[in-house]
Residue, then its C-alpha position, 0 to 999 in steps of 0.5 A: m500500500h503506497g498511498h496516493r502514488q499507488g492504490v490497491r483496488r479490491l472489490a471496489v474498496v481502496w486502501g491507501r495512505r492519507e494525505d497529510g496537511t490541509v489547504s487553507t488558502e482560496n487559491m489552493l481550494r480552487a485549484g486543488m492540491a498544488g502540483t498534484g492535480k488532485p482535488a483539495r481535501l477540506l478539513s471542515l468537510d472531514v470534521f463535519r463528516g467525522a462528527t456525523v458518523a461518530a454521532m451515528i455510532l453513539v445513537n445506534n448503540p445504547g446499552s438498552w433500547g428500552a432505556i435510551y438517553p432522551p437526547l439520543e432518541h428519534a422523534e416517535w413520529h412527528g417532530c425533530t430531535p437532535t438525533d434526527l439531524i444526523m442522517p440528513f446532515f450526512l446526505f448533505i455532506v455526500g452532496v458537498s463531497i461529490v462537488y470536490a471529488l468530481d468538479s475538476k472532471r466535469a469539463d472533460s466529457a471524454s472521461h464521463g463514461g469511465l466516471m459514470w462507471k465508477i459512480a455506479k460501482r461505488a453506489a453498488v458497493l455501498f448498497g451491497l454493504g448495507i445488504v451484508l449488514a442486513l444479512f449478517p446474523g446477530s444471534p446463533d438462531a439467525v446463523k442456523v436460519l441463514f445456513s439451513t434455510p437461506l431462502d427463508r432468510l432472504d424472504h425476510l431480508r430488509i432491502m433498504g437501510v442507511l447505506q442503501r439510502i446513501a447509495v441511491v442519493y449518491l448515485v442520483c446526485a453524482v450523475l446530475f452533477l456530472k451531466t447537468p448544469w447547476r440550474v438543473w440541480l436547483w430546479s430538481c431539488a425544488a421539484i422534489v420538495v414541492g412534488y413530494f409535499f403534494a404527493l403526501t398531502v393530496v394523492p388519495v391512498p388505496v386501502d390495503s389490509v394493514a391500512s384498514l386494520a390501522t384505522t380500526r384502532t381509533g375508529t370502529a369496525t363499521t367505519a373502517p374503510a374496506v380493503g380495495t377502496w381509497m381514503s384521503a391523503n394522510l400522514q398516519p404511520a400505516t396509511n400514508l402514501a409512502a407506507v403504502i408504496d413501501r408495502n406494495t413495492l417491497g412487501s412487508r417482509h422486506l421492510y424495517k421490522g416487518g412494516p408497516m413502513d420503512p424509515e429508509g423506504p423507496f418513496s421517502t428516499i426520493s425526498a432524501i435526494a433533495s437533501g443531497l442536492i442541497g449539499v451539491l448546491a452548497g459545495y458548488h457555491l463554495k468552490r465556484g461561486r462569485g465573490e471573495i471566499t468570505e462573501r461566499i461563506a456569508w451567503l451560504f450561512t444566510a441561505g442556510l438560515a433562510l432554508a432552516a427558517a422556512g422549514w421550521l415555519w412550514g413545520y407548523f402546517h406540514p409536520l417535521n417527520k424524519q421517517l417520512w422525510t417530509s419537505s419541511f424536514t428537508l428544508l430545516t435540516g438542509g438549512l442547518a447543515a449549510m449553516l454548520l458547513a459555512a461556520t466550520y469552513w470559515v474556522h478550519d479552512v479559511r482561518g486554518i484552526k486545527r485545534g480540537t479536530g483530531v478525533f473527528l478527522w479520524f472518523g471523517v477520513n474513514a467514515i463508511a468503514a467506521f459506520w459499517g464496521s461498528g454495525l458488523m461488530v454489534r451483530a458479531f457480539g450477538l453471536v457470543r452468548l455468556d449465560a448458561e441458557g444461551k440467551l444473553p449476548v456478550h454486549t448485553w452481559f457486559y452492559r448489565n454487569a459492568i455498567a447498569s449494576w452500578v450506574s443509575p438511572p437506566e438511561l444514564a447507564s445506557l448512555a455510558y455504554a454508548v459512550l464506551f462503545l464510541c470510545l472503542w471505535t475512536a481507538i480503532v479509527w485512531l489506529m487506522w489514522k496512525m497506520k495511514w490506512i484509508v478505506k475508500v468505497 
């Protein structure tokens, strides 16, 4: 492995040495790494990405799902918590990263064929890594099912997920960035935001058995709509348009926990594409916008503030909802992400302040490896049982005996376990950094 001079490619995964040093002058940011022809690597983007991935690992690994530390919980349905910001922030970062990775190659149309192939391969690998996580058994019983009746395991495989959504958003945004002008990105984003809003709030919903059952929970059997009829558009968990489309395209067995909808389902992923496009527009403005760098940063912060305010106000009429990825949620989170990028860009890449960036930088340069590896580790923990009856996974045993037995209340104990798990992965990415390993998908 010899870094940027020579990469080793296996299964579309590249291992290489990191490039030390970040670029803080406007000329370098515009022209790329001096003398190498490579795009400049933004410290702010790596730090932003790293903080987002670290937060993902923290919220995905509580000591107990029955006692989650409140700030680390998602909104049950309508609403927006700090935890709900993590995924849209990452998709925004995907959009910004596309600009800095592909901008120097847009003008050379002769290279587009090869680039399109690389984009498609990367999206396929990301999607495949998500499928591997979904397939990986998290218990001895799941191992038996996987090897004794693999078709049954596939018949209940969750098809969509976090990495799968990232793959789709990356693919669409990268192709649009490479092949169309910026006005198309802007109008595409606007069309998705407006069109998705009208789809959720206007389009009638066909009633299936799940929708009919859900209606009887608050009504009576005599007033519940019959299967095969239609009901008015609504934003209820089982009867909204996204849920119905998820069930009819993928089947309930392939949704998150069997349905009634998937929080990363195919229909709501359309709305998530807009989050990626907001990132593309923000990155392109920073890299190629008019005016001095300080003017571009100020404009980006102001535009982000306006988007966030619009989304927040819209949320009073069209609820903020991460699982549905409502249009108000897209605007609010996109605006907040733009403001945060503008601030970190100013601090780290313009002012050149690097203090306190280390741990986030370690996660940022190996973001997908950390997220995927942490998910795989948790499933592997589930295969090791420590109690005589074989029902207690090793991480649950550790949580109960080493943490919950002396830390209270349970929510604080659950947080303590999540922090320890994050510390473990901090040590892993630090070691990768010291070994100069970068895993690029």
